Backbone atoms as SQL, in Angstrom:
CREATE TABLE atoms (id INTEGER PRIMARY KEY, chain TEXT, resi INTEGER, resn TEXT, atom TEXT, x REAL, y REAL, z REAL);
INSERT INTO atoms VALUES
  (1, 'A', 1, 'MET', 'N', 82.030, 82.779, 62.725),
  (2, 'A', 1, 'MET', 'CA', 81.186, 82.195, 64.114),
  (3, 'A', 1, 'MET', 'C', 81.643, 81.311, 65.130),
  (4, 'A', 2, 'LYS', 'N', 82.681, 80.368, 64.654),
  (5, 'A', 2, 'LYS', 'CA', 83.464, 79.641, 65.528),
  (6, 'A', 2, 'LYS', 'C', 84.081, 80.478, 66.942),
  (7, 'A', 3, 'GLU', 'N', 84.460, 81.447, 66.526),
  (8, 'A', 3, 'GLU', 'CA', 85.530, 82.381, 67.423),
  (9, 'A', 3, 'GLU', 'C', 84.139, 83.089, 68.542),
  (10, 'A', 4, 'GLU', 'N', 82.895, 83.286, 67.775),
  (11, 'A', 4, 'GLU', 'CA', 81.725, 84.010, 68.847),
  (12, 'A', 4, 'GLU', 'C', 81.209, 82.727, 69.607),
  (13, 'A', 5, 'VAL', 'N', 81.189, 81.589, 69.193),
  (14, 'A', 5, 'VAL', 'CA', 80.475, 80.121, 69.985),
  (15, 'A', 5, 'VAL', 'C', 81.556, 79.918, 70.922),
  (16, 'A', 6, 'LYS', 'N', 82.779, 80.205, 70.651),
  (17, 'A', 6, 'LYS', 'CA', 84.110, 80.079, 71.732),
  (18, 'A', 6, 'LYS', 'C', 83.728, 80.838, 72.777),
  (19, 'A', 7, 'LYS', 'N', 83.569, 82.038, 72.630),
  (20, 'A', 7, 'LYS', 'CA', 83.378, 83.114, 73.264),
  (21, 'A', 7, 'LYS', 'C', 82.178, 82.879, 74.329),
  (22, 'A', 8, 'ALA', 'N', 80.946, 82.799, 73.934),
  (23, 'A', 8, 'ALA', 'CA', 80.162, 82.185, 74.280),
  (24, 'A', 8, 'ALA', 'C', 80.011, 81.070, 75.660),
  (25, 'A', 9, 'ILE', 'N', 80.839, 80.531, 75.210),
  (26, 'A', 9, 'ILE', 'CA', 81.055, 79.047, 75.848),
  (27, 'A', 9, 'ILE', 'C', 81.969, 79.440, 76.992),
  (28, 'A', 10, 'GLU', 'N', 82.642, 80.472, 76.602),
  (29, 'A', 10, 'GLU', 'CA', 83.702, 80.893, 77.889),
  (30, 'A', 10, 'GLU', 'C', 82.714, 82.000, 78.902),
  (31, 'A', 11, 'GLU', 'N', 81.852, 82.467, 78.559),
  (32, 'A', 11, 'GLU', 'CA', 80.846, 83.178, 79.623),
  (33, 'A', 11, 'GLU', 'C', 80.182, 82.231, 80.101),
  (34, 'A', 12, 'ILE', 'N', 79.809, 81.145, 79.796),
  (35, 'A', 12, 'ILE', 'CA', 78.810, 80.376, 80.525),
  (36, 'A', 12, 'ILE', 'C', 79.381, 79.401, 81.539),
  (37, 'A', 13, 'ARG', 'N', 80.717, 78.892, 81.016),
  (38, 'A', 13, 'ARG', 'CA', 81.590, 77.974, 82.040),
  (39, 'A', 13, 'ARG', 'C', 81.705, 78.415, 83.302),
  (40, 'A', 14, 'PRO', 'N', 81.716, 79.562, 83.733),
  (41, 'A', 14, 'PRO', 'CA', 81.906, 79.713, 85.179),
  (42, 'A', 14, 'PRO', 'C', 80.355, 79.300, 86.075),
  (43, 'A', 15, 'HIS', 'N', 79.328, 79.420, 85.178),
  (44, 'A', 15, 'HIS', 'CA', 77.934, 79.009, 86.020),
  (45, 'A', 15, 'HIS', 'C', 78.021, 77.595, 86.114),
  (46, 'A', 16, 'LEU', 'N', 78.506, 76.940, 85.168),
  (47, 'A', 16, 'LEU', 'CA', 78.546, 75.236, 85.067),
  (48, 'A', 16, 'LEU', 'C', 79.736, 74.896, 86.300),
  (49, 'A', 17, 'LYS', 'N', 80.801, 75.563, 86.152),
  (50, 'A', 17, 'LYS', 'CA', 81.941, 75.189, 86.966),
  (51, 'A', 17, 'LYS', 'C', 81.755, 75.377, 88.594),
  (52, 'A', 18, 'ALA', 'N', 80.151, 76.106, 88.755),
  (53, 'A', 18, 'ALA', 'CA', 79.934, 76.727, 90.311),
  (54, 'A', 18, 'ALA', 'C', 79.312, 75.083, 90.587),
  (55, 'A', 19, 'ASP', 'N', 78.722, 74.594, 89.449),
  (56, 'A', 19, 'ASP', 'CA', 78.141, 73.216, 90.429),
  (57, 'A', 19, 'ASP', 'C', 78.728, 72.319, 89.962),
  (58, 'A', 20, 'GLY', 'N', 80.343, 72.405, 89.895),
  (59, 'A', 20, 'GLY', 'CA', 80.863, 70.914, 89.461),
  (60, 'A', 20, 'GLY', 'C', 81.054, 70.439, 88.291),
  (61, 'A', 21, 'GLY', 'N', 80.386, 71.153, 87.274),
  (62, 'A', 21, 'GLY', 'CA', 80.513, 70.665, 85.729),
  (63, 'A', 21, 'GLY', 'C', 81.555, 71.661, 84.949),
  (64, 'A', 22, 'ASP', 'N', 81.285, 71.312, 83.763),
  (65, 'A', 22, 'ASP', 'CA', 82.158, 72.001, 82.845),
  (66, 'A', 22, 'ASP', 'C', 81.561, 71.789, 81.284),
  (67, 'A', 23, 'VAL', 'N', 81.779, 72.430, 80.199),
  (68, 'A', 23, 'VAL', 'CA', 81.609, 72.103, 79.268),
  (69, 'A', 23, 'VAL', 'C', 82.676, 72.579, 77.819),
  (70, 'A', 24, 'GLU', 'N', 82.873, 71.934, 76.888),
  (71, 'A', 24, 'GLU', 'CA', 84.064, 71.945, 76.080),
  (72, 'A', 24, 'GLU', 'C', 83.641, 72.052, 74.986),
  (73, 'A', 25, 'PHE', 'N', 83.955, 72.955, 73.988),
  (74, 'A', 25, 'PHE', 'CA', 83.664, 73.362, 72.570),
  (75, 'A', 25, 'PHE', 'C', 84.207, 72.393, 71.636),
  (76, 'A', 26, 'VAL', 'N', 83.907, 71.665, 70.693),
  (77, 'A', 26, 'VAL', 'CA', 84.156, 70.908, 69.789),
  (78, 'A', 26, 'VAL', 'C', 84.118, 71.502, 68.671),
  (79, 'A', 27, 'ASP', 'N', 83.194, 71.668, 68.201),
  (80, 'A', 27, 'ASP', 'CA', 83.102, 72.133, 66.310),
  (81, 'A', 27, 'ASP', 'C', 81.769, 72.699, 66.134),
  (82, 'A', 28, 'VAL', 'N', 81.607, 73.453, 65.360),
  (83, 'A', 28, 'VAL', 'CA', 80.659, 73.987, 64.637),
  (84, 'A', 28, 'VAL', 'C', 80.230, 73.887, 63.215),
  (85, 'A', 29, 'THR', 'N', 79.170, 73.310, 62.798),
  (86, 'A', 29, 'THR', 'CA', 79.174, 73.072, 61.370),
  (87, 'A', 29, 'THR', 'C', 78.489, 74.187, 60.806),
  (88, 'A', 30, 'GLU', 'N', 78.547, 73.755, 59.560),
  (89, 'A', 30, 'GLU', 'CA', 78.399, 74.666, 58.117),
  (90, 'A', 30, 'GLU', 'C', 76.752, 75.092, 58.204),
  (91, 'A', 31, 'GLU', 'N', 76.204, 74.077, 58.953),
  (92, 'A', 31, 'GLU', 'CA', 74.666, 74.154, 59.166),
  (93, 'A', 31, 'GLU', 'C', 74.339, 74.986, 60.418),
  (94, 'A', 32, 'GLY', 'N', 75.070, 75.592, 61.449),
  (95, 'A', 32, 'GLY', 'CA', 74.854, 75.806, 62.350),
  (96, 'A', 32, 'GLY', 'C', 74.716, 75.170, 63.747),
  (97, 'A', 33, 'VAL', 'N', 75.250, 73.883, 63.706),
  (98, 'A', 33, 'VAL', 'CA', 75.164, 72.983, 64.802),
  (99, 'A', 33, 'VAL', 'C', 76.685, 73.152, 65.554),
  (100, 'A', 34, 'VAL', 'N', 76.310, 73.391, 66.560),
  (101, 'A', 34, 'VAL', 'CA', 77.654, 73.336, 67.778),
  (102, 'A', 34, 'VAL', 'C', 77.408, 72.254, 68.361),
  (103, 'A', 35, 'LYS', 'N', 78.711, 71.499, 68.363),
  (104, 'A', 35, 'LYS', 'CA', 78.961, 70.133, 69.224),
  (105, 'A', 35, 'LYS', 'C', 79.743, 70.872, 70.448),
  (106, 'A', 36, 'VAL', 'N', 79.304, 70.072, 71.735),
  (107, 'A', 36, 'VAL', 'CA', 80.204, 70.328, 72.908),
  (108, 'A', 36, 'VAL', 'C', 79.983, 69.088, 73.392),
  (109, 'A', 37, 'LYS', 'N', 80.959, 68.874, 74.186),
  (110, 'A', 37, 'LYS', 'CA', 81.189, 67.612, 75.455),
  (111, 'A', 37, 'LYS', 'C', 81.147, 68.211, 76.967),
  (112, 'A', 38, 'LEU', 'N', 80.304, 67.578, 77.690),
  (113, 'A', 38, 'LEU', 'CA', 79.953, 67.958, 78.822),
  (114, 'A', 38, 'LEU', 'C', 80.753, 67.032, 79.803),
  (115, 'A', 39, 'LEU', 'N', 81.349, 68.018, 81.013),
  (116, 'A', 39, 'LEU', 'CA', 82.315, 67.653, 81.723),
  (117, 'A', 39, 'LEU', 'C', 81.890, 67.438, 83.032),
  (118, 'A', 40, 'GLY', 'N', 82.801, 67.027, 83.961),
  (119, 'A', 40, 'GLY', 'CA', 82.859, 67.228, 85.251),
  (120, 'A', 40, 'GLY', 'C', 81.141, 66.888, 85.806),
  (121, 'A', 41, 'ALA', 'N', 81.000, 67.235, 86.674),
  (122, 'A', 41, 'ALA', 'CA', 79.195, 66.710, 87.165),
  (123, 'A', 41, 'ALA', 'C', 78.254, 66.722, 86.114),
  (124, 'A', 42, 'CYS', 'N', 78.329, 67.507, 84.843),
  (125, 'A', 42, 'CYS', 'CA', 77.430, 67.378, 83.900),
  (126, 'A', 42, 'CYS', 'C', 77.288, 66.237, 83.482),
  (127, 'A', 43, 'GLU', 'N', 78.578, 65.526, 83.377),
  (128, 'A', 43, 'GLU', 'CA', 78.718, 64.388, 82.466),
  (129, 'A', 43, 'GLU', 'C', 77.307, 63.365, 82.605),
  (130, 'A', 44, 'GLY', 'N', 77.606, 62.856, 83.778),
  (131, 'A', 44, 'GLY', 'CA', 76.555, 61.812, 84.539),
  (132, 'A', 44, 'GLY', 'C', 75.255, 62.340, 85.012),
  (133, 'A', 45, 'CYS', 'N', 75.124, 63.868, 85.148),
  (134, 'A', 45, 'CYS', 'CA', 73.951, 64.403, 86.034),
  (135, 'A', 45, 'CYS', 'C', 72.661, 63.952, 85.109),
  (136, 'A', 46, 'PRO', 'N', 71.671, 63.805, 86.129),
  (137, 'A', 46, 'PRO', 'CA', 70.086, 63.555, 85.404),
  (138, 'A', 46, 'PRO', 'C', 69.488, 64.575, 84.846),
  (139, 'A', 47, 'MET', 'N', 70.145, 65.635, 85.065),
  (140, 'A', 47, 'MET', 'CA', 69.618, 67.086, 84.657),
  (141, 'A', 47, 'MET', 'C', 70.239, 67.609, 83.637),
  (142, 'A', 48, 'ARG', 'N', 71.053, 66.756, 82.880),
  (143, 'A', 48, 'ARG', 'CA', 72.137, 66.955, 81.706),
  (144, 'A', 48, 'ARG', 'C', 71.428, 67.648, 80.459),
  (145, 'A', 49, 'GLN', 'N', 70.206, 67.184, 80.244),
  (146, 'A', 49, 'GLN', 'CA', 69.622, 67.332, 78.955),
  (147, 'A', 49, 'GLN', 'C', 69.201, 68.835, 79.252),
  (148, 'A', 50, 'MET', 'N', 68.565, 68.997, 80.241),
  (149, 'A', 50, 'MET', 'CA', 67.911, 70.244, 80.724),
  (150, 'A', 50, 'MET', 'C', 68.934, 71.293, 80.664),
  (151, 'A', 51, 'THR', 'N', 70.030, 71.030, 81.417),
  (152, 'A', 51, 'THR', 'CA', 71.135, 72.218, 81.164),
  (153, 'A', 51, 'THR', 'C', 71.531, 72.567, 79.837),
  (154, 'A', 52, 'LEU', 'N', 71.800, 71.393, 78.981),
  (155, 'A', 52, 'LEU', 'CA', 72.317, 71.608, 77.599),
  (156, 'A', 52, 'LEU', 'C', 71.040, 72.422, 76.766),
  (157, 'A', 53, 'THR', 'N', 69.853, 71.797, 76.908),
  (158, 'A', 53, 'THR', 'CA', 68.853, 73.029, 76.245),
  (159, 'A', 53, 'THR', 'C', 68.527, 74.253, 76.573),
  (160, 'A', 54, 'GLN', 'N', 68.022, 73.911, 78.160),
  (161, 'A', 54, 'GLN', 'CA', 68.037, 75.339, 78.785),
  (162, 'A', 54, 'GLN', 'C', 68.825, 76.332, 79.242),
  (163, 'A', 55, 'GLY', 'N', 69.961, 75.830, 79.576),
  (164, 'A', 55, 'GLY', 'CA', 71.029, 76.753, 79.612),
  (165, 'A', 55, 'GLY', 'C', 71.872, 77.024, 78.633),
  (166, 'A', 56, 'ILE', 'N', 72.902, 75.971, 78.421),
  (167, 'A', 56, 'ILE', 'CA', 73.868, 76.039, 77.182),
  (168, 'A', 56, 'ILE', 'C', 73.296, 76.791, 75.474),
  (169, 'A', 57, 'THR', 'N', 72.148, 75.835, 75.175),
  (170, 'A', 57, 'THR', 'CA', 71.890, 76.595, 73.894),
  (171, 'A', 57, 'THR', 'C', 71.324, 77.642, 74.235),
  (172, 'A', 58, 'ARG', 'N', 70.293, 78.004, 74.801),
  (173, 'A', 58, 'ARG', 'CA', 69.470, 79.412, 74.978),
  (174, 'A', 58, 'ARG', 'C', 70.306, 80.326, 75.024),
  (175, 'A', 59, 'PHE', 'N', 72.050, 80.171, 75.789),
  (176, 'A', 59, 'PHE', 'CA', 72.847, 81.178, 75.890),
  (177, 'A', 59, 'PHE', 'C', 73.638, 81.417, 74.668),
  (178, 'A', 60, 'ILE', 'N', 73.923, 80.217, 74.229),
  (179, 'A', 60, 'ILE', 'CA', 74.547, 80.334, 72.833),
  (180, 'A', 60, 'ILE', 'C', 73.618, 81.374, 71.663),
  (181, 'A', 61, 'LYS', 'N', 72.526, 80.657, 71.679),
  (182, 'A', 61, 'LYS', 'CA', 71.669, 81.288, 70.540),
  (183, 'A', 61, 'LYS', 'C', 71.329, 82.899, 70.774),
  (184, 'A', 62, 'LYS', 'N', 71.528, 83.283, 72.025),
  (185, 'A', 62, 'LYS', 'CA', 71.488, 84.681, 72.428),
  (186, 'A', 62, 'LYS', 'C', 72.683, 85.469, 72.193),
  (187, 'A', 63, 'LYS', 'N', 73.764, 84.783, 72.008),
  (188, 'A', 63, 'LYS', 'CA', 74.959, 85.220, 71.704),
  (189, 'A', 63, 'LYS', 'C', 74.952, 85.397, 70.132),
  (190, 'A', 64, 'VAL', 'N', 74.898, 84.145, 69.484),
  (191, 'A', 64, 'VAL', 'CA', 75.406, 83.744, 68.359),
  (192, 'A', 64, 'VAL', 'C', 73.787, 83.189, 67.441),
  (193, 'A', 65, 'PRO', 'N', 73.132, 84.485, 67.239),
  (194, 'A', 65, 'PRO', 'CA', 71.764, 83.952, 66.823),
  (195, 'A', 65, 'PRO', 'C', 71.458, 83.276, 65.429),
  (196, 'A', 66, 'GLN', 'N', 72.429, 82.859, 64.718),
  (197, 'A', 66, 'GLN', 'CA', 72.640, 81.974, 63.645),
  (198, 'A', 66, 'GLN', 'C', 72.797, 80.480, 63.869),
  (199, 'A', 67, 'ILE', 'N', 73.045, 80.025, 65.127),
  (200, 'A', 67, 'ILE', 'CA', 73.237, 78.583, 65.774),
  (201, 'A', 67, 'ILE', 'C', 71.767, 78.251, 65.840),
  (202, 'A', 68, 'LYS', 'N', 71.789, 77.224, 65.260),
  (203, 'A', 68, 'LYS', 'CA', 70.411, 76.503, 65.125),
  (204, 'A', 68, 'LYS', 'C', 70.211, 75.449, 65.988),
  (205, 'A', 69, 'GLU', 'N', 71.211, 74.886, 66.520),
  (206, 'A', 69, 'GLU', 'CA', 71.101, 73.520, 67.890),
  (207, 'A', 69, 'GLU', 'C', 72.614, 73.585, 68.049),
  (208, 'A', 70, 'VAL', 'N', 72.527, 72.886, 69.712),
  (209, 'A', 70, 'VAL', 'CA', 73.723, 72.385, 70.064),
  (210, 'A', 70, 'VAL', 'C', 73.597, 71.082, 70.471),
  (211, 'A', 71, 'GLN', 'N', 74.863, 70.501, 70.324),
  (212, 'A', 71, 'GLN', 'CA', 74.543, 68.920, 70.675),
  (213, 'A', 71, 'GLN', 'C', 75.654, 68.716, 71.440),
  (214, 'A', 72, 'ALA', 'N', 75.343, 67.388, 72.675),
  (215, 'A', 72, 'ALA', 'CA', 76.598, 67.284, 73.079),
  (216, 'A', 72, 'ALA', 'C', 77.159, 66.015, 72.704),
  (217, 'A', 73, 'VAL', 'N', 78.142, 65.799, 72.210),
  (218, 'A', 73, 'VAL', 'CA', 78.686, 64.420, 71.839),
  (219, 'A', 73, 'VAL', 'C', 79.742, 63.805, 72.816);
């Protein structure tokens, strides 16, 4: 599952970089919780939570359905 999540993150990364942001994979728990670190423009952006939930989480869950949640750490 970890490799599938990393692959999904690599696919979404160019979209974040286009706006000056980035995302880094940290870990995935046995419970299906993905932990990521938001970088660049995403770090302090007021739309950070929306990017995480509507963008990153939705995309990862589409690619890896067994994922329950994505958290920024």
